[in-house]
Residue, then its C-alpha position, 0 to 999 in steps of 0.5 A: m499500501p502506498a504510504v501517504t505523506a502530504i494532504l494539501v487543503r485547498d480551503p479549509a472553509q469548504g472541507a475537512s479541518v485539519e484536525q479531522l485529517h490529522a485523524f483520518a491520517s491517523k488511521l492509515g499510519g501516516s501521522g508518525a514516522g512516514g513525516l506527514v505534512i498537512g497543510t492549507y492552501h490558498a489559490s490567488g483569483a488568477e489561479h482559481a481564474a486558470i482552473l476554472a476558464p476552460v471549463f465554463t460551459p453552458d452545459r457545465v451550469e446546473t441550476w438550483f431553487l430557493p423556495q419562496l413561501c407564502t406568508d398567507t397560505g403557507t405554500v411555496i408560491g414562486v422559486e429564485l432560480e440560482p446557477r452553479l457550476r459542475h467543475p469535473e475537479l473542484g465539484l459543484l461551485t456556487a455563483a459566489e465561488f465563480a461568478s466573479l471569475l468570469d468576464p461580462d459575456e460569461r455572466v450573461v451565459l450564466v444567466k440565460a442557462a439558469l433561466a432555460q433550465g429553471l423555465a423547463a423545470l417549471r413546465q414540468w412541474d405545472r405538468r404533474a400539477i405541482g406547478v409555483d407561481h413564479l420564478t425570480l430571476r436576479l439580474e445585477a447592473e452589470h447583466l442589464r447593461q449588455g445589450e440584447l438580454a431582453d430579446f434573449l430571454l423573452w425569446e427563451l420564455d416564447r420559446q418554452d411557452v410561459p407567459p412573461l407574467r410569471l418571470v420576476i426581474a430581481v434588479a440588484k445591487a446600484l443601478d441608475l434607473a433614471a438616467g438618459p437612455s442606456n442598455a440597462a434601462h432599455n432591457l428593463d422597459r422591454l421586460a417590464a413592457a412585454g408582462c414580466v414582473i419587476e422588483l426592486i431590491d433593498l430601495g435606497v440601500d445600495g439598489p435602485s432608487l426611487a425614480g425606478l419606481r416612476r420610470f418601469s413602475p414595478t410590482r415588488l419590492r425586496l427586503g435584503e439582509a440589511f433590513v431582515v437580520d434581528c428585525d424580531r428583536s432589535p428596536e432599530q431595525q424595526r423602524m427602519i423596516l416598518a418605514i420601508m413597508a409604509l412606503a411599499e403599502h402607499l406604492g402598491l408594491s408586495a413586499v418579499a423579503e430574503q436572507v430569513s434565517t430564524q424562525g422568530e423573523h420569518a413570525y415578523l415579517a408575516q405578522i407586519g404583512v410581508a407577502e413572501v419570505q426566503g432563506r435558511a428559515v423556510a428552505r435551502a436552495l435545492p437541486a432539480d431532481l429534488m424539487p418535484g418531492y419538495l413540492e408534493e411535500c408541501d402541497r401534502k402539508a398545505v392541505l392537512a393545514s387547513p381547516l377542515r369543513r363541515a360538510g352540508 
């Protein structure tokens, strides 16, 4: 049997700890006289890019689905698309781990692949009568600045015979929606005019400005982690979130909350009228093959939780 002389950890946060590796090595007899060396290694951005670049192709994109729960009915009313990358050596990578290494064109390819897979899954769920109302596609400012993005998204909706009103476009990060003609404004104009639902994320907190409300007439407002964290316990957070909720009500916007991590936060948000919640307190993102079973189980629980009506 070959001797184990070294174990190199690319990133301890993503795998076994050094202590666990020592325990594993001792079972192999490598931690004694064999001179086992256990160390850590953090690749630079350039090295990560070199590892990733040859394998980024649309067929390696794997879309996961983050459930969004209706606070009124308790059912899964929508899902947000979360593209991931299946790397032959590094395994499944989240967007946070690889998206920054892609160039602008590749990031758009990522979005397109996620939407195509998401719409295909939606149609399968519809055929099994376990469909959700809508898909949410999160677009950063850099996505919206790509010239023909809206045309492709609308073409894909038409190709898969899904009405635009079932696609929610969540506009993320700072974007000057009040500026003059631009690719971003053109894309949002096209999507809104076609019937897609426009959702603004964290209005006024590194997000779109109030000017976007006048130009694109969004119907949803998302509360991010800056508003949600400790909202059930912190009076300061409650004052801030109630002010945003009052604005949303005045403008006729439904409110959605993300990064909901505790049952206390979930309960408070439901109490003050937030329509949908997503995050660890609701469910973690799931791959496509697990979604049908999850949706069926959610439907079953919703039926069991419904009050029984007396016959006659």
